C-alpha positions in Angstrom: 0.0 0.0 0.0 2.6 2.5 1.0 6.1 2.6 -0.5 9.2 2.8 1.7 12.1 5.2 1.1 14.2 4.5 -2.0 17.3 3.8 0.1 15.4 0.9 1.8 14.3 -0.5 -1.6 17.8 -0.4 -3.0 19.3 -1.9 0.2 16.9 -4.7 0.1 17.6 -5.4 -3.5 21.4 -5.4 -3.0 21.2 -7.6 0.0 18.9 -10.0 -1.8 21.2 -10.1 -4.8 24.1 -10.9 -2.4 22.2 -13.8 -1.0 22.1 -12.3 2.5 18.3 -12.6 2.9 18.0 -16.4 2.7 16.4 -17.8 5.9 14.9 -21.0 6.9 11.6 -21.3 8.8 8.3 -23.5 8.9 6.7 -25.7 6.3 3.6 -26.6 4.3 1.4 -29.6 3.4 0.6 -31.3 0.1 -1.3 -29.7 -2.7 -3.6 -32.2 -4.2 -2.4 -33.7 -7.5 1.0 -32.1 -7.4 4.3 -33.9 -7.3 6.3 -34.0 -4.0 9.6 -33.6 -5.9 11.2 -30.2 -5.8 8.9 -28.7 -3.2 8.8 -24.9 -3.7 6.3 -22.2 -4.4 6.4 -18.6 -5.7 5.6 -15.8 -3.3 4.8 -12.3 -4.6 2.4 -9.4 -4.2 1.8 -5.6 -4.5 2.2 -5.9 -8.3 1.5 -4.9 -11.0 0.8 -1.3 -10.2 0.6 0.2 -13.7 0.4 -0.6 -17.4 4.3 -0.3 -17.4 4.5 -2.8 -14.6 2.3 -5.2 -16.4 5.2 -5.6 -18.8 7.6 -6.2 -16.0 5.1 -8.6 -14.4 5.1 -10.6 -17.6 8.8 -11.0 -17.0 8.1 -12.4 -13.5 5.5 -14.8 -14.9 8.0 -16.1 -17.5 10.7 -16.5 -14.8 8.4 -18.4 -12.5 7.0 -20.6 -15.3 10.6 -21.5 -16.3 11.5 -22.5 -12.7 10.9 -26.2 -12.6 10.5 -26.8 -8.9 7.7 -24.2 -8.4 4.4 -26.0 -7.7 2.1 -23.0 -7.3 2.0 -19.2 -7.0 0.8 -17.3 -4.0 0.0 -13.6 -4.4 -0.5 -11.5 -1.2 -2.9 -9.0 -2.7 -2.9 -5.5 -4.3 -3.3 -6.3 -7.9 -3.4 -2.5 -8.6 -2.0 0.7 -7.2 -3.8 2.9 -4.7 -4.4 5.5 -7.5 -5.7 3.2 -10.3 -9.3 2.6 -11.1 -11.2 -0.1 -9.2 -13.4 -0.6 -12.2 -14.2 -4.1 -13.6 -12.1 -3.5 -16.7 -8.8 -3.2 -14.7 -9.6 -5.9 -12.2 -10.4 -8.3 -15.0 -7.4 -7.4 -17.1 -5.1 -8.1 -14.1 -6.9 -11.4 -13.4 -6.4 -12.5 -17.0 -2.7 -11.7 -16.8 -2.4 -13.9 -13.7 -3.9 -16.8 -15.7 -0.7 -16.9 -17.7 0.9 -18.8 -14.7 1.2 -22.4 -15.7 0.8 -23.6 -12.1 -2.1 -23.0 -9.7 -2.6 -19.4 -8.7 -3.7 -18.4 -5.2 -4.5 -14.9 -4.1 -5.7 -13.1 -1.0 -7.3 -9.6 -1.4 -5.4 -6.4 -0.7 -6.7 -3.0 0.4 -6.0 -1.4 -3.0 -8.3 -4.1 -4.5 -11.4 -3.0 -2.5 -10.9 -1.1 0.8 -9.4 2.0 -0.8 -11.8 2.1 -3.7 -13.7 5.0 -2.1 -10.9 7.3 -3.3 -12.0 9.7 -6.0 -9.1 8.7 -8.3 -10.1 5.0 -7.8 -13.7 5.8 -9.0 -15.3 6.7 -5.7 -16.8 3.2 -5.4 -18.5 1.8 -2.3 -15.8 -0.6 -1.0 -18.1 -3.4 0.0 -19.6 -3.5 -3.5 -16.0 -3.7 -5.0 -15.2 -6.5 -2.5 -18.2 -8.5 -3.8 -17.1 -7.9 -7.4 -13.5 -8.8 -6.6 -14.7 -12.1 -5.1 -16.7 -12.8 -8.2 -13.8 -12.2 -10.6 -10.9 -13.8 -8.6 -12.7 -16.8 -7.0 -14.9 -18.0 -9.9 -15.1 -21.6 -8.5 -15.1 -21.6 -4.6 -12.8 -24.3 -3.4 -10.7 -24.2 -6.5 -7.7 -22.0 -7.4 -7.2 -20.4 -10.8 -4.1 -20.6 -13.0 -3.5 -23.1 -15.8 -3.2 -26.0 -13.4 -5.7 -25.2 -10.7 -6.0 -27.4 -7.6 -8.6 -28.0 -4.9 -8.5 -26.1 -1.6 -10.7 -26.0 1.5 -12.6 -22.7 1.7 -14.3 -21.1 4.7 -17.2 -20.5 2.3 -18.2 -24.1 2.7 -18.6 -23.6 6.5 -22.2 -22.7 7.5 -22.4 -19.0 8.3 -19.3 -18.0 6.3 -20.6 -18.4 2.7 -19.1 -15.1 1.5 -15.5 -15.8 2.6 -14.4 -17.7 -0.5 -11.0 -16.0 -0.2 -10.1 -17.7 3.1 -8.6 -20.9 1.8 -6.5 -23.8 3.2 -4.5 -26.6 1.7 -1.6 -29.0 2.3 1.8 -28.9 0.8 4.9 -31.0 1.5 4.0 -32.0 5.0 2.6 -28.7 6.3 -0.6 -26.6 6.4 -1.0 -23.4 4.5 -3.8 -20.9 4.4 -5.0 -17.4 3.3 -6.7 -15.1 5.8 -8.4 -11.9 4.6 -6.6 -9.2 6.5 -5.9 -6.0 4.6 -4.0 -2.7 4.9 -5.6 0.6 5.6 -5.9 -0.6 9.2 -7.9 -3.7 8.0 -10.7 -1.3 6.8 -10.8 0.9 9.9 -9.4 3.8 7.9 -12.4 6.0 6.9 -14.0 6.0 3.5 -13.6 9.8 3.1 -13.7 9.6 -0.7 -17.4 8.8 -0.7 -18.3 10.2 2.8 -16.4 13.2 4.1 -18.1 12.6 7.5 -16.7 9.2 8.0 -13.9 9.2 10.6 -12.5 7.2 13.5 -14.7 9.2 15.9 -17.8 9.1 13.7 -17.5 5.9 11.7 -19.9 4.7 9.1 -22.0 1.8 10.4 -21.6 -0.3 7.2 -17.8 0.0 7.3 -17.6 -1.1 11.0 -20.0 -3.9 10.4 -17.9 -5.2 7.5 -14.7 -5.0 9.7 -16.3 -6.8 12.7 -17.8 -9.6 10.6 -14.6 -10.2 8.6 -12.4 -10.1 11.7 -14.7 -12.7 13.4 -14.4 -14.9 10.4 -10.6 -14.5 10.4 -10.3 -15.5 14.0 -12.4 -18.6 13.4 -10.4 -19.5 10.3 -7.0 -19.1 12.1 -8.3 -21.6 14.7 -9.4 -23.9 12.0 -6.0 -23.8 10.3 -4.1 -24.7 13.4 -6.6 -27.3 14.5 -6.1 -29.0 11.1 -2.3 -28.7 11.4 -2.4 -30.4 14.8 -4.7 -33.2 13.5 -2.4 -33.9 10.6 0.8 -33.6 12.6 2.0 -30.9 10.2 5.6 -29.9 10.3 4.7 -26.2 10.1 2.1 -23.6 9.3 2.1 -20.8 6.8 -0.6 -18.1 6.8 -0.8 -15.5 4.1 -2.6 -12.1 4.3 -2.0 -8.8 2.6 -1.6 -6.3 5.5 1.6 -5.3 7.3 0.1 -5.5 10.8 2.4 -3.0 12.3 4.2 -5.3 14.8 6.4 -2.4 15.9 3.5 -0.3 17.2 2.0 -0.6 20.7 -1.4 -2.3 20.8 -2.9 1.0 21.9 -1.8 2.8 18.7 -4.6 3.7 16.3 -3.0 1.9 13.4 -2.8 -1.4 15.4 -6.5 -1.5 16.2 -7.4 -3.4 13.0 -4.8 -6.1 13.8 -4.7 -6.6 17.5 -7.1 -9.5 17.7 -5.8 -11.4 14.7 -2.2 -11.0 16.0 -3.1 -12.2 19.5 -4.9 -15.2 18.0 -2.0 -16.0 15.7 0.5 -15.6 18.4 -1.4 -17.7 20.9 -1.9 -20.5 18.4 1.7 -20.4 17.2 2.9 -20.6 20.8 0.7 -23.6 21.5 1.7 -25.3 18.1 5.4 -25.1 19.0 6.7 -25.8 15.5 7.7 -23.3 12.8 5.0 -20.8 11.8 5.3 -18.2 9.1 3.1 -15.1 8.4 3.6 -14.1 4.7 2.4 -10.6 3.9 2.9 -7.7 1.6 1.8 -4.1 1.9 5.0 -2.2 2.7 6.8 -3.0 -0.5 10.2 -4.5 0.4 11.4 -7.9 0.9 12.3 -8.9 4.5 12.5 -11.8 6.8 12.5 -11.3 10.6 11.3 -12.5 14.0 8.8 -9.7 15.0 7.4 -11.6 18.0 10.7 -12.4 19.8 9.2 -10.4 22.6 5.9 -10.3 24.5 2.8 -9.8 22.4 0.9 -6.8 23.6 -1.7 -6.7 25.1 -2.0 -10.5 25.9 1.6 -10.9 27.0 2.3 -14.2 25.3 5.9 -15.6 25.5 8.5 -14.6 23.1 8.0 -16.6 19.9 11.2 -17.8 18.3 9.3 -20.2 16.1 7.4 -17.4 14.4 8.8 -15.8 11.2 7.5 -12.9 9.1 8.2 -13.1 5.4 7.3 -10.1 3.3 7.2 -10.2 -0.5 8.8 -7.7 -2.9 6.4 -5.0 -4.1 6.4 -2.1 -6.5 8.8 -0.6 -7.7 10.7 -3.9 -7.2 8.9 -6.4 -9.5 10.5 -9.6 -8.4 9.5 -12.8 -6.5 10.5 -15.1 -3.7 11.0 -18.8 -4.0 10.0 -20.7 -0.9 11.4 -24.2 -0.5 9.6 -26.5 1.8 11.1 -29.6 3.5 9.3 -31.2 6.4 12.5 -33.1 7.2 14.3 -29.9 7.9 13.7 -28.6 11.5 13.2 -25.1 10.0 10.9 -26.4 7.2 10.9 -23.2 5.1 13.8 -21.6 3.2 13.3 -18.3 1.4 15.3 -17.3 -1.7 14.8 -13.9 -3.4 14.6 -14.2 -7.1 15.5 -11.0 -8.9 14.3 -10.8 -12.4 17.2 -9.2 -14.2 15.1 -7.4 -16.8 13.2 -5.6 -14.0 16.1 -4.2 -12.0 15.2 -0.8 -10.4 16.7 1.6 -11.1 18.2 0.6 -14.4 
């Protein structure tokens, strides 16, 4: 959603190129119908952000398609920039571009894809209407990915009471459990819809915006429990959860920009602690590749123990149009290994 200073982008790219950002962490369980040999998947997000970047993204697609070990592609949301139109034409064009991946394609929504569509330069749409349309375009068959080799996933939409949450998915890959959870930037939709309602604010919030947040947050909390329950039942070697938002780990739980994430972080931290094996949160939103241990300290406000088994993996994002290959080996105590893949034709700046 929000770009970082250029120095940070360049530093990340240079360190990645030097191989200094390779880290091992937790694993995934088996995608139906896919080979167990060469277990890796492609992680990306926050691209493409313009017509120009569509060309660069074609280079990423070609690079991933040519990488033999990649079994599927995971996009952490934001298929467009925060200033592009949220109209059907652009959403459909980007969806069609993603269908050029020869493997299965999984995506979780981003804030640019619906939450921020109230902005005048986005078309001043009602965000909830755009979310409905995004679901129709990007999840045409609930319980099935897209891409040229789609595979079956579990979806929360099949659970009574959660029919709309087709985007919350879960599957197995290489001995671990993987899932998407719909958590987005713009404070998880707590940021006001001022483009269509100047009176909307944190102190005088729109009822429909708060209702959407409360309902989706409740679904996310249930889905996180479901994911870890499945991982325990299947004796998974690790868990990976993907969502779009940078949840602002560094902020105090009392900060305004943490209010949209406190409950999901507390749930994730508590379940990761109880699970005791490697757990990864893969997200986008702040547009630079990083791997760190953000919960190696108490989790405010619940005060859970420091979580060495929890890793945050953030994908590249515009203006860096690259991807991360994630290798998965349940025999490795760390399970996940992350390798940044720089697409030479897309180096920034040139």
